[in-house]
Every structure is written in structure tokens, then in C-alpha cells.
C-alpha positions, -999 to +999 in steps of 0.1 A: -133+258+316-113+270+350-084+253+338-087+269+309-080+303+322-054+294+342-038+280+313-042+311+292-029+333+323+005+315+327+006+321+283+032+346+278+012+378+260+022+395+231+028+429+220-003+425+198-024+407+225-012+438+250-018+465+230-049+451+221-060+457+264-035+488+266-028+507+237+005+532+243-012+565+247-028+549+279+005+531+295+019+573+284-010+592+308-011+563+339+028+569+337+023+607+337-005+611+359+011+588+392+043+605+389+021+638+393+005+619+421+039+609+434+055+645+432+027+664+448+032+634+474+071+646+480+060+679+477+030+679+507+056+661+530+081+681+524+061+713+537+049+690+564+085+683+571+100+721+566+072+740+571+081+762+536+060+759+507+091+772+486+111+749+496+092+723+494+083+727+457+120+728+448+121+696+463+096+684+441+109+700+413+142+683+415+126+648+425+108+648+397+134+652+373+154+627+395+130+602+398+122+598+366+157+595+353+167+569+377+138+550+367+148+549+331+177+533+343+164+509+367+142+499+338+177+493+309+190+469+343+157+447+348+154+440+311+192+433+303+181+402+338+168+369+320+154+359+353+117+359+350+108+356+313 
């Protein structure tokens, strides 16, 4: 039984199997919640460092956009790399 579980874990899953375990909307909500947590963290750190809440929110706003753009291109580059596929 353990051997079967290990073999199943080594097999590649299909989109149909993935979508059965996690729907795309769930992935979108998880992405948004993680980005929110990351931005709030940046705002908090910026506030601690600068002591200015307005400046901290400005930094957080810029970070929100730049991190999404950078992540998009990061994903596109990794999709073109064959290693590990």
C-alpha cells in the first residue's frame, strides 16, 4: 500500500486531476490573499523603518503592482525552462 502511494505521488497529475482537487477560483483567491498579506507586511515594515504611515502606504502600493508584474514574468521564464519537467 505504501509503495502504491509513493508511485502515485511520482506520477504527473493532469489538469483534470488538479482541478478536481483545487478549483481555479480557489487558486485565484489564495493568490489574492497571499498578495494582500505580502503587501501588508511591506507596509508594516516601511512604517517601522520610515515612521511615516503615508509613505509606508505609498511604498506598499508600488510594491503591490511591481511584485505582480515581476511574478508574471518570473512564471513565463520558468515555463520556458525544460529542467524538472
